[in-house]
N, C-alpha and C positions, 0 to 999 in steps of 0.2 A: 178397579172394582178387581178380587180374585173370584174364579168361580169356581171350584172340585168337579172335575166328570165322575159320578156314580161309578159303581164297580155294574156292570151286564151279566149276562149270564147266556150260555148257547142258543137252550130250545126255546125261553119264553117266547110267547106273541108278542110281544112289545117291544122288547133291546132284544132278544137275541142273534146271536151274530151267524147260525146258523140257521137258521132258522127260515128258510127258500118262500119260507109264504108268510112271513113277517111286518113286522116294519121296522125291524132296526133303530130305535130312537134311544138316546141318548139324552142323559138329565146330569143336572148338575147345578151344586148347591150354591147358590146368591146367596152368601152370609150377610152381606146390606139394605137388603131386599127380605130379609129370611122364609127365602123361602128355599124351594128346589120345580127348576124352571127347564125346559126345552119347546126348540123352537123344530117345523118340521111344515113338508105342504104333502099334502091327498092328493091323486090324480082320480084320473076319475073309476077307479077300480077299485074304490072304498066308499062306492054314489051309491045312496040310495035312487034317491029321485032326480031326475038330469041336472048335475049339477054343486047337488048337494050332498054333502059329507053322510055317510051311513052314524045314525047316533048309535049304533052298536057299536058304531070303530073308535067314536067318541068317548059313548063311556069305557071300552078299556081303558082309553086315554087316560081320562078322569082317577079312573084306580089306582094303574099304576104309577101313575105325578102327583097326586097325595097319598098315598100307602109310601113313594120313595119323602114322601114329606118329615118322617121320623129317623131319615138319617140323617138328619144336618149336623146331628150331632158328630156324625164321624163314625159310626161305630154298627156300626156295616155287616156286624155279628146278628142284630136287633129283627133279622127278617118279619113284616106279619100277614096277616095276607085279613081278611075283610068281612068280618062277621056279614054288616050291613051295609045300602049304597041307595041313598036319595039322591036322582038327577036330577037338573031342572033344564030343558030346552026352550034359550029367552029369544031366538035368534037363529034363522039360516046358518050353518057352515059352508062356506062355501069350494067345493075341492080350487085343486092348482093356487090353490091364494097359502102364502107364509102365514100362522098359526104358529100363537104359541099356550103351551098348559105351566100352570104351577099350580105349586100343592104346596099345603101352608100346616102345622099341626095347630086344633083348636083345644087342646086338653090331651095329657099323656100322663099315665098312669101305669106304665111299672109295664106291665099285662096285651092294659088297653088303651086306643087310642082315640082323640074324636082326629079327624083332620077333614079339610076342604078342598075342593082342587077349580080351577076357573079354564077354562079354554076362549081365549081371545080371539078378534082379529084384528087385523095393520092396525085401525084406528083407534084399537085400544078399544071396544066392542067388547064385553062377553059376552057368547052367546052364547054355552052351557055351564053348569057347573053338578058339584056335589059334596053332599059331607055326608061320612062313611066311619064307620066304626070298627074301629083292627084289633086284632084280637097276634102276640103273639106266638107266632109258630114256635112245638114243642120241640124240645130236643131229639128229640123220640123223631116223629116224623124228618131235618132235616138229614140225619142219620141215611134214612136209604135213598137219600138223594144220587146217592157214588158223584161218575163226574161231574155231574153238573155244579156239586155243589163245593167240590175239587175250585169248578171253572170259578164259582164269584172268587172264590177266599185269594187266590192267585189275579183276579182282573186286578191292577193296580192306580188306583185313582188318581188322576191328574189334575195336577192348577193348570189352569188358560187363564188368561188374563182379557 
């Protein structure tokens, strides 16, 4: 199964390589499953109650993962922002545990898209999920990003097997 690693940015909280407080996650296009995915383990620095990942951190990962699903077509210029997101927390998500997040496109209408995301525990149980509506970022906004836009364009997607 081939997977294409998606580009990342410098300062994004979820993927930014230079953000000292960020999660530094990487996402991969999984063409066999028609989804984008990331795997990660969150330590107790990201907890709410002892041993439980904070819901806001899970929402961040769901937001980024589901939003990146629109990039499955390899058009990495087609960045979108979230207009609306509904999160359902189904089960405790433990810290210090290998987790997986996946995102899929439900509807894609050009400037808008509807996507979903899931956080999956090692036993396959979904601990949290979201559905979101996204909107394409206008070029005039991206033109103001400066070095961040250049970094996104410079990050070469990498195929992994």
